C-alpha positions, 0 to 999 in steps of 0.5 A: 529497502527490501532488506530492511522490510525483510528484516522487520518481517523476520523480527515480527515473525520471531515475536509471534506476530503474523503479517499478511505479505499483502500488507507488507507490499501496501506498506512498501508502496505507501512509503515509496509514493511518499518518497516520490512525492517528496522528491517532486516537491523538492524539485518543484521548489528548486525550479520555483526558486530558480524562476523567481517566486511570484513571477508566474502563476505556476510558482508559489507567490513571494508570500509563500517563500517567506513562510516557515520551512514546514509551510513551504514544504507543505505547499510544495508537497501539495503541488506534487500531490495535485500534479500527480493525481490530477485532482485539485486546481489547474496547473498553468505552466508558462515557461519551457522548464515549467512545461517540461517539469509539469509534463514529466510529473503528470506522466509520472502521476499516470504511472503511479496511478497504474501501479496503485491500481495493479498493487491494490488489485493484486492484494485483493486477489491474494486475500481472495485466494487465502479465503478460498483456500481456508474454505476449501480446507473446511469443506474437505474437513466437513465432507471427510467427517460426514463420510466417516459418519462422525456424530454431529456434536463431534463434527461441531467441536472439530469445526470450532477447533479448526476455526480457532486454529485459523483465527489464532494465526497458527500457520499449520494445522496439526497433522493429527487433525488432518489424519483422522 
């Protein structure tokens, strides 16, 4: 999967579309979570069909088993989201397999929560680093222009040009601007 994201990133870069790597990590995390929830939903349905629909409060009712495939999948996916997030209705397993699977899913949910918190905090800290680097460059540029006693209208034009370069996603600032 990493190779596919890397190939997509290269294609977008070759087209001149710049993507913050933090967005890529969040996208990979989101896709990974959706796949984990999918597999949990599939195993939940498998276990439920083995136990028998409507036999315990943990499994879907017999009416749900007769619904179209999309509705059955949505029911199972919902169960996976509820079990991993801890938000929603109480899950009441009664047999050993129900308890074991529910415990596994809840522990997986705790792991998922910690991964999400870590990934999001890393993304925010990286955004902060990028913003700080831009500010440092602009501060350096301002102090350099003041030190060289450049007239204020020229300083304003240089700052505007620098901001234009940053906003237009130009990766590097021309060396001619930095070697004033």
